[in-house]
C-alpha positions in Angstrom: -9.7 9.8 20.7 -9.1 13.7 19.9 -11.5 15.0 16.9 -8.8 16.0 14.6 -7.1 12.1 15.0 -9.5 11.2 11.7 -7.4 13.3 9.5 -4.3 11.4 10.3 -5.9 8.4 10.2 -7.6 9.0 6.5 -3.9 10.2 5.1 -2.7 7.0 6.5 -5.3 4.9 4.6 -5.3 6.8 1.5 -1.7 6.1 1.6 -2.1 2.6 2.0 -4.3 2.5 -0.7 -2.4 4.6 -3.1 0.5 2.2 -2.6 -1.8 -0.7 -3.9 -2.6 0.8 -6.7 1.3 2.6 -7.4 2.5 -1.5 -7.1 -0.3 -2.2 -9.5 0.4 0.2 -12.5 4.3 -0.7 -12.4 3.3 -4.4 -12.8 1.3 -3.4 -15.3 3.6 -1.2 -17.0 6.3 -3.7 -16.7 4.3 -6.2 -18.0 3.6 -4.3 -21.5 6.7 -3.1 -22.2 8.3 -5.0 -25.4 12.2 -4.2 -24.1 13.3 -4.1 -20.8 13.7 -0.6 -20.5 9.7 -0.2 -21.7 8.8 -1.3 -18.4 10.5 1.8 -16.7 9.8 4.4 -19.4 5.4 4.1 -20.0 2.9 5.9 -18.9 1.8 3.5 -16.3 5.4 3.4 -14.3 5.4 7.2 -14.4 2.1 7.3 -12.8 2.9 4.6 -10.2 6.1 6.9 -9.3 4.4 10.1 -8.6 1.9 8.3 -6.6 4.8 6.7 -4.4 5.9 10.4 -3.6 2.4 11.0 -3.1 2.1 8.3 -0.3 5.4 9.3 1.2 3.8 12.6 1.9 0.8 11.2 3.6 2.7 8.9 5.7 4.9 11.7 7.2 1.7 14.0 7.6 0.4 10.9 9.6 3.4 10.5 11.3 2.9 14.0 12.4 -0.7 13.2 14.4 -0.3 9.2 15.2 2.2 7.4 17.3 5.1 5.2 15.3 4.4 1.9 16.2 0.6 2.6 15.0 1.6 4.1 11.8 4.0 1.1 11.2 1.4 -1.4 11.9 -0.9 -0.2 9.6 1.2 0.5 7.0 2.3 -3.5 7.0 -1.5 -3.7 5.5 0.0 -3.1 2.5 1.5 -5.9 2.5 -2.1 -7.8 2.0 -3.6 -4.5 -0.2 -0.9 -4.9 -2.9 -1.6 -9.0 -3.9 -5.7 -8.1 -3.0 -5.1 -5.5 -5.7 -3.1 -7.2 -8.0 -5.7 -10.3 -7.8 -8.6 -7.6 -8.4 -7.3 -6.0 -11.6 -4.5 -8.1 -13.3 -5.5 -11.5 -12.3 -2.9 -12.8 -10.4 -3.7 -15.8 -8.1 -3.7 -15.8 -4.0 -2.4 -18.9 -2.6 -3.2 -20.4 0.6 -0.1 -19.5 1.9 -0.8 -16.1 0.9 -4.2 -15.6 3.4 -2.1 -17.5 6.1 0.3 -14.4 6.4 -2.7 -12.1 5.6 -4.1 -13.7 9.1 -0.5 -12.9 10.5 -0.4 -9.3 9.4 -4.1 -8.8 10.6 -3.6 -10.1 13.6 -0.1 -8.1 14.5 -2.1 -4.7 13.2 -4.8 -5.9 15.8 -2.3 -6.5 18.6 -0.4 -2.8 17.8 -3.4 -1.3 18.0 -4.7 -2.4 21.1 -1.6 -1.7 22.5 
């Protein structure tokens, strides 16, 4: 492993973390709105959308130094990070089916990372 690969992995990890935070902010902004358009026009939603722009830039940067199959495999981790963040910050429930799905996702990440 080259010494500078950690920068690309760090960018990818930051992108995954910020994706989960963005989703939580969008969800929080949507449930606080009194009218349907308040869910789109509030500070939480605006920050969430801006974070998605940052995530896009981070993932594009990570794609410059990492193989695409690894970036896409690791990017799938957002499918369990987002509900986990929802459970931590918004008190959403985690079901048994979600846990099984998370296990399958993690298994896929391991398989593609070893390839």
